[in-house]
C-alpha positions as CSV (number, residue, x, y, z in Angstrom):
1,X,123.4,107.5,129.0
2,X,125.1,107.4,125.4
3,X,123.2,108.8,122.4
4,X,123.1,106.3,119.2
5,X,123.6,108.2,116.0
6,X,120.6,108.1,113.7
7,X,121.5,108.1,110.0
8,X,118.0,108.9,108.6
9,X,117.4,111.9,110.9
10,X,119.6,115.1,111.4
11,X,121.9,114.9,114.4
12,X,120.1,116.0,117.6
13,X,122.4,119.2,117.8
14,X,120.9,120.4,114.5
15,X,117.3,120.1,115.0
16,X,115.6,122.9,116.7
17,X,113.9,122.7,120.1
18,X,110.5,123.3,118.5
19,X,111.0,120.4,116.0
20,X,111.8,118.1,118.8
21,X,109.0,119.1,120.9
22,X,106.6,118.8,117.8
23,X,107.9,115.3,117.3
24,X,107.5,114.4,120.9
25,X,103.8,115.7,121.1
26,X,102.9,113.8,117.9
27,X,104.1,110.4,119.7
28,X,102.4,111.3,122.7
29,X,99.1,112.1,120.9
30,X,99.2,109.1,118.7
31,X,99.8,106.8,122.0
32,X,97.0,108.4,123.8
33,X,95.0,107.9,121.0
34,X,95.6,104.4,120.6
35,X,95.2,103.9,124.5
36,X,91.8,105.5,124.2
37,X,90.8,103.3,121.3
38,X,92.0,100.1,123.1
39,X,89.8,101.1,126.1
40,X,86.8,101.6,124.1
41,X,87.1,98.1,122.2
42,X,87.6,96.7,125.6
43,X,84.7,98.1,127.1
44,X,82.6,97.0,123.6
45,X,83.8,93.6,124.3
46,X,82.7,93.3,127.9
47,X,79.4,94.6,127.4
48,X,78.6,92.1,124.6
């Protein structure tokens, strides 16, 4: 698996593990919140 170089962000070698973990947790939290909102609206649509 080859890593692509990202021009906007720092190279992965210079980023700290805490920063990588923090970014991953933000993405995971946002996707979980989006899933919960999606399930909520689907359940509202089924009730009406």
